[in-house]
C-alpha positions as CSV (number, residue, x, y, z in Angstrom):
1,M,16.8,86.1,-3.6
2,K,15.3,82.8,-1.6
3,S,17.2,82.6,1.3
4,L,18.7,79.0,2.8
5,E,16.0,77.9,4.9
6,E,13.8,78.2,1.7
7,Q,15.6,76.2,-0.7
8,R,16.3,73.7,2.1
9,E,12.4,73.4,1.8
10,E,12.2,73.2,-2.2
11,V,14.7,70.3,-2.2
12,L,12.8,68.5,0.6
13,S,9.7,69.4,-1.1
14,G,10.7,68.0,-4.2
15,G,12.8,64.8,-2.4
16,K,9.8,63.9,-1.1
17,K,7.3,64.0,-4.8
18,F,10.1,61.5,-5.8
19,K,10.2,59.2,-2.9
20,R,5.7,58.8,-3.2
21,T,6.7,58.6,-7.2
22,V,8.7,55.5,-6.2
23,Q,6.7,54.4,-3.1
24,Y,4.1,53.8,-6.2
25,E,6.2,52.3,-8.4
26,K,7.3,49.7,-5.9
27,H,3.7,49.0,-4.8
28,R,2.7,48.3,-8.5
29,V,5.6,45.9,-8.7
30,L,4.3,44.0,-5.6
31,I,0.8,44.2,-7.1
32,N,1.9,42.8,-10.2
33,S,4.2,40.3,-8.8
34,A,1.6,38.9,-6.4
35,I,-1.4,38.8,-9.7
36,L,1.2,36.8,-11.5
37,V,1.8,34.0,-8.7
38,A,-1.7,33.3,-8.6
39,I,-2.1,32.8,-12.5
40,L,0.8,30.5,-12.2
41,V,0.0,29.0,-9.0
42,A,-3.3,28.6,-10.4
43,V,-2.0,27.2,-14.0
44,L,-0.2,24.6,-12.4
45,G,-3.0,23.9,-10.3
46,V,-5.4,23.3,-13.2
47,G,-2.2,21.5,-15.3
48,L,-2.0,19.0,-12.0
49,W,-5.4,18.3,-11.4
50,A,-6.5,17.8,-15.1
51,S,-2.8,15.5,-15.1
52,L,-4.5,13.6,-11.9
53,Y,-8.0,13.4,-12.3
54,R,-8.3,13.2,-16.1
55,W,-4.9,12.3,-17.9
56,N,-4.1,9.5,-15.8
57,V,-0.8,10.9,-15.7
58,S,1.8,8.9,-13.1
59,S,5.3,10.4,-14.4
60,D,7.7,10.7,-11.0
61,V,7.1,14.7,-10.8
62,V,3.4,14.0,-10.4
63,Y,3.7,11.1,-7.7
64,N,6.5,12.6,-5.5
65,V,3.7,15.8,-5.9
66,T,1.3,13.6,-4.8
67,R,3.4,12.4,-1.8
68,V,3.4,16.0,-0.3
69,L,0.0,16.9,-0.8
70,P,-2.9,14.8,0.6
71,L,-4.9,14.4,-2.4
72,R,-7.7,11.9,-2.7
73,V,-8.0,9.2,-5.5
74,A,-11.4,7.7,-3.5
75,S,-13.2,7.8,-0.4
76,V,-14.2,4.8,1.4
77,D,-17.3,4.4,3.8
78,G,-15.8,8.4,4.2
79,E,-12.3,7.4,4.8
80,P,-10.4,9.2,2.2
81,V,-7.7,7.0,0.0
82,R,-4.5,9.3,-0.8
83,F,-3.6,9.3,-4.5
84,S,0.0,8.5,-3.4
85,D,-0.9,5.0,-2.2
86,F,-2.5,4.6,-5.4
87,L,0.4,5.3,-7.7
88,M,2.8,3.6,-5.7
89,Q,0.8,0.2,-6.2
90,Y,0.5,0.8,-9.9
91,R,3.9,2.4,-10.6
92,S,5.4,-0.4,-8.8
93,S,3.1,-3.4,-10.5
94,I,3.8,-1.8,-14.1
95,R,7.3,-1.7,-13.2
96,V,7.8,-5.1,-12.7
97,I,5.6,-6.0,-15.5
98,E,7.2,-4.6,-17.7
99,R,10.9,-5.9,-16.5
100,Q,9.5,-9.2,-17.3
101,E,8.0,-8.3,-20.5
102,G,9.6,-5.4,-22.0
103,P,7.5,-1.6,-22.4
104,I,3.6,-1.4,-22.8
105,G,3.0,0.3,-26.1
106,N,0.9,2.9,-26.1
107,D,-1.8,1.1,-28.4
108,E,-5.1,-0.2,-27.5
109,E,-3.1,-3.2,-25.9
110,G,-1.2,-0.8,-24.1
111,R,-4.1,0.9,-22.6
112,E,-6.2,-2.0,-22.0
113,I,-2.4,-3.6,-19.6
114,R,-2.8,-0.5,-18.2
115,N,-6.5,-0.5,-17.3
116,H,-6.0,-3.2,-15.6
117,F,-3.5,-2.3,-13.1
118,R,-4.9,0.6,-12.4
119,R,-8.4,-1.0,-11.4
120,A,-6.6,-3.7,-9.5
121,S,-4.4,-1.2,-7.9
122,L,-7.2,1.1,-7.1
123,D,-9.5,-1.7,-5.3
124,N,-6.0,-2.5,-3.3
125,A,-5.9,1.4,-1.7
126,Q,-9.0,1.1,-1.1
127,M,-9.3,-2.0,0.5
128,N,-6.0,-0.3,2.9
129,A,-7.8,2.6,3.4
130,F,-10.8,0.7,4.7
131,A,-8.4,-1.6,6.9
132,R,-7.0,1.8,8.3
133,G,-10.6,3.5,9.2
134,L,-11.4,0.2,11.0
135,A,-7.8,-0.5,12.8
136,R,-8.3,3.2,14.2
137,N,-11.8,2.3,15.5
138,L,-10.8,-0.8,17.1
139,E,-7.3,0.9,18.4
140,I,-5.2,-1.7,16.2
141,E,-1.7,-0.5,15.3
142,V,0.9,-2.0,13.9
143,T,4.5,-1.4,15.5
144,R,8.1,-1.3,13.8
145,E,9.1,-5.1,15.5
146,Q,6.1,-6.6,13.7
147,E,7.2,-4.7,10.6
148,D,10.8,-5.9,11.4
149,A,9.9,-9.7,11.5
150,L,7.8,-9.6,8.5
151,L,10.5,-7.8,6.4
152,L,12.8,-10.6,7.4
153,E,10.7,-12.7,6.1
154,H,10.7,-11.0,3.0
155,R,14.4,-11.7,3.0
156,L,14.0,-15.2,3.5
157,G,15.3,-14.9,7.3
158,G,18.3,-12.9,6.8
159,S,19.7,-15.3,3.8
160,V,19.5,-12.0,1.6
161,S,21.5,-8.6,2.4
162,E,20.0,-5.9,3.3
163,E,22.0,-3.7,0.7
164,S,20.9,-6.7,-2.1
165,F,17.2,-6.7,-0.8
166,M,17.2,-2.8,-1.2
167,R,18.7,-3.1,-4.9
168,M,16.4,-5.3,-5.3
169,V,13.6,-3.1,-4.6
170,R,15.0,-0.8,-6.2
171,D,15.4,-2.7,-9.4
172,N,11.8,-4.8,-9.8
173,Y,9.6,-2.5,-8.2
174,G,11.7,1.4,-8.0
175,L,10.6,1.8,-4.5
176,S,12.4,2.8,-1.7
177,M,12.5,1.0,1.3
178,S,10.3,3.4,3.0
179,E,8.0,3.0,0.2
180,Y,8.4,-1.0,0.0
181,R,7.6,-1.2,3.7
182,R,4.1,0.7,3.3
183,L,3.2,-1.3,0.8
184,F,4.0,-4.4,1.0
185,V,4.6,-5.0,5.2
186,Y,2.8,-2.2,7.1
187,F,-0.8,-2.4,5.1
188,P,-0.4,-6.2,4.8
189,L,-0.2,-6.5,8.8
190,L,-2.7,-4.1,9.2
191,R,-5.0,-5.5,7.0
192,R,-4.2,-9.1,9.0
193,A,-4.8,-7.9,12.4
194,V,-8.2,-6.1,11.3
195,A,-9.5,-9.4,9.6
196,V,-8.6,-11.2,12.9
197,E,-10.4,-8.9,15.2
198,I,-13.7,-8.6,13.0
199,D,-14.1,-12.2,12.1
200,T,-15.5,-13.9,15.1
201,S,-16.3,-17.0,12.8
202,A,-13.4,-17.7,11.7
203,R,-11.6,-17.7,15.2
204,E,-14.3,-20.2,16.3
205,V,-13.3,-22.7,13.7
206,V,-9.8,-22.3,14.0
207,A,-10.1,-22.8,18.0
208,M,-12.4,-26.1,17.1
209,L,-9.2,-27.3,14.6
210,N,-6.4,-26.3,17.3
211,E,-8.4,-28.4,20.4
212,R,-9.2,-31.3,18.0
213,I,-6.3,-31.9,15.6
214,H,-3.5,-33.9,17.6
215,R,0.1,-32.9,17.7
216,D,1.5,-35.9,16.4
217,G,-1.0,-35.6,13.4
218,S,-2.6,-38.8,13.4
219,N,-6.4,-37.6,13.0
220,F,-5.6,-34.8,10.5
221,E,-6.8,-36.5,7.3
222,T,-9.9,-37.2,9.3
223,V,-10.8,-33.5,10.8
224,A,-10.1,-32.6,7.1
225,E,-12.5,-35.1,5.1
226,E,-15.0,-34.5,8.2
227,H,-14.8,-30.2,7.3
228,P,-15.0,-30.3,3.0
229,E,-16.0,-26.7,3.0
230,L,-12.6,-26.2,4.5
231,L,-9.8,-25.9,1.6
232,T,-7.1,-28.9,1.9
233,E,-3.9,-28.9,0.1
234,S,-1.0,-30.7,-0.6
235,S,2.2,-28.9,-1.4
236,G,2.6,-31.0,-4.7
237,G,5.7,-33.0,-3.5
238,L,9.1,-31.7,-1.9
239,I,9.4,-27.8,-2.5
240,D,11.7,-25.6,-0.7
241,V,11.1,-24.0,2.6
242,W,11.3,-20.4,1.8
243,T,8.8,-21.1,-1.0
244,A,6.2,-18.0,-1.1
245,D,3.4,-20.6,0.5
246,G,1.6,-18.1,2.8
247,G,4.2,-19.2,5.4
248,R,3.5,-22.9,5.5
249,A,6.5,-24.5,4.2
250,A,8.6,-22.2,6.7
251,V,6.1,-23.4,9.8
252,A,5.9,-27.0,8.0
253,N,10.2,-27.4,8.5
254,S,9.9,-26.8,12.2
255,L,7.8,-29.8,12.8
256,E,8.8,-33.3,13.1
257,V,7.7,-35.4,10.0
258,G,3.8,-36.8,10.8
259,H,3.3,-33.8,13.4
260,A,0.8,-31.0,12.8
261,S,1.3,-27.6,13.9
262,E,-1.2,-25.0,15.5
263,A,-3.1,-22.5,13.3
264,F,-1.3,-19.9,12.3
265,L,-1.8,-16.8,10.3
266,A,-1.2,-17.0,6.2
267,N,1.6,-13.9,5.5
268,D,-1.1,-12.3,3.5
269,G,-3.5,-12.4,5.7
270,S,-6.2,-13.9,3.7
271,G,-7.1,-16.5,6.6
272,W,-5.2,-19.5,8.9
273,F,-3.3,-22.4,7.9
274,I,-2.8,-25.6,9.9
275,V,0.1,-27.6,7.9
276,K,1.5,-31.4,8.9
277,L,4.5,-32.5,7.6
278,L,4.7,-35.4,5.5
279,D,8.5,-35.3,4.3
280,R,11.6,-33.6,5.0
281,Q,14.8,-33.8,2.8
282,G,17.6,-31.1,3.5
283,S,15.9,-27.6,3.2
284,Q,12.6,-29.0,1.3
285,V,9.7,-30.0,2.8
286,S,6.3,-31.8,1.4
287,Y,3.0,-30.8,3.5
288,L,-0.2,-31.0,3.7
289,S,-2.5,-27.9,4.9
290,I,-6.1,-27.0,6.3
291,F,-7.0,-23.5,5.2
292,V,-9.9,-21.4,7.6
293,P,-10.3,-18.2,5.2
294,L,-11.0,-15.1,7.2
295,L,-13.8,-13.7,4.9
296,E,-15.5,-10.9,7.1
297,L,-13.2,-7.9,6.2
298,D,-13.8,-8.7,2.7
299,R,-17.7,-9.0,3.0
300,R,-17.9,-5.9,5.1
301,F,-16.0,-3.8,2.3
302,N,-18.0,-5.2,-0.8
303,E,-21.5,-4.4,1.2
304,I,-20.1,-0.7,1.6
305,R,-19.9,-1.3,-2.4
306,E,-23.0,-2.1,-3.1
307,N,-24.4,0.6,-1.2
308,G,-22.7,3.0,-3.1
309,G,-20.2,3.7,-0.1
310,I,-17.3,4.3,-2.1
311,R,-16.0,7.4,-3.7
312,E,-13.4,7.4,-7.1
313,Y,-12.3,10.8,-8.6
314,I,-10.4,8.9,-11.8
315,D,-11.6,7.2,-14.7
316,F,-10.0,5.0,-16.8
């Protein structure tokens, strides 16, 4: 008959055998789970890659993924173009068109419309990225105060409440306010600052015009005639002071009738304006304007494109 000690050893020995079996089963479950997770991640990764780079999917899910992951849609002279910036522009453009003209179909005409806006959105995202790279090298930054000032202009000087403006942004563009600020406030300000900094020729012309045009506007037309290479335009009659004309109506409204402004930057950063107020009636003004374009940023961008410095990772 076995002693109590021998029986205890047999029980412990049997228990160790079962313990090894359980440990082995747990280890195998962990390995299988890891394999399944790896397969799932791979499948999702391939699906995401195909959705973005082959099928041109722009759904909410895909867009939100690009906002989290720093995926590239292109590069400009080595500067990455974020997929989220491209999709933000494209989706807002399509939203505006569909609200104005109805849903875009899936026929050939619909595909042409979508591809037109994809091309325009990608070009804009590439220019934004190019300007961002130049701004970093030039140590140019856009401040929150500058953003707030431009955003106030978008709200027509505050005549549109913040709540109403946010609702308009959401309904018309399908954007949050942070997205709107990035697309329509931050990047335009950045591009404008870079364009001004690098375009020494335009700055020299502006300095000459500021010196030659009298504040009373008496020689405005004479100077304009002497420089036919610069675009001289009329407002075409009385227009509202908040007309989207690059800021000319608003600046003209700050002048006395017949007087001229100093040069100021267009809201879109395309160049400099000098305006002469011709008439004011209530909240409407008429004016003449001289335009000095900022061309250096576009010239450098086009030079990089021509030299093959832009890589695009999608086709459409």
